[in-house]
N, C-alpha and C positions, 0 to 999 in steps of 0.2 A: 703697385706698377700705373703707372696714371695713365686717364684713359686717350691715347693718340688721336688729336681729328684727324688727321688729316688717313688713317683706315679706316674711320667714325668715312671720311667724303666718299676713302675707294670702293668700301665696300653699299654703302647707298648709289655709287656711281654703276656699279656690277647690277647692283635690282632695279635702276633705271631701265638700262638695257636691252632686261630680260623678254620675257614675250610679252606681250600689252592684256590687260585685265580686260580690258572692253573689246576684244577681236570678237564678231559675229559673224564669221565666216565658216566655210562648210568645213575645212580642214584644222583637225585639232590644234593646239597650241602644242610644241615644242620643249620640255622642259627645260632648267633650266643645265648649263652640265654642269654646276660645281655642284659640288653635296652639300655647300654653308647655303641656310637659313636665314632672315633675316633673325629670325630666334636664338638661333646659336648667336649669335653676332652680339644681340642685346644679353646674352650670357656669358659667352666671354669678356663683354666689357665689367658686367655686375661682379664673375669671378676676378676680374685684376683689381676693382674697385675693393675687394674686399680685403684680398692682398696686400697692399697696402696700408689698409687699417691698422690690419697684424699688423703687418713688418716694423709701424710706426710704435704699436704696441709695444711690441718686441724691442724695440731700441730702446724706446725712453725704461721699462721696465732696469735692461743692461746701461740704462745709464744713470739711474736713479742707483743702481748696485756698485757704478761706478766699476764699469767692464766697460765702457761707452766713450767716447770722447761729448763734446756741447754739443760738438759737429754738425758729428754725424747724427743726434738726435734730434735739435731743431729743425736739417736737410730733412728729414724721414716723417716731424711734423709736420714739415712747409704741403708734402709732398701729398700726403694724405685729405691736410686741410684745400689743399685746387681738387682732387679727387670730391671728396665728398660736394665741395661747392658745385664742381660742376653735376652730378649727382642730382643734387636737385633743381637746377638750374631744367634739365633735362625733364624731370619729375616733374615744376612745372608748368612747361610745356605743353607736356602727353595731357596735364589733368584740361591748359586752359583750352588746346587743340578738342577735345572731348566736350566740354563744356558748350563749346561754340558747333560742331555740332550734333549737339541735344536742340543748341535757340535755330538748328537747321528749317526750316517752313517741310511740310512731306510734299 
């Protein structure tokens, strides 16, 4: 399954409207209502990316055995390629942000 940008945006929006991490008042902050965390979202996206690759491998193997048509194979490979490209782009952005944080003065 490919990474869905709309679900990523919805997860970001849900986290952005959660409690303020810079709250300095005397009252404790309420916990977010949803049981899902950013880590759960990242795990879900990673699992979806792996499933896309597994599906492409399985369809390719069936295609080589003559059990799948060429359209199925090409579609599965295109989805896997798109997913991998998205994962690599996100990884590069995370590394870039981390390096930028390291360059910040203390």
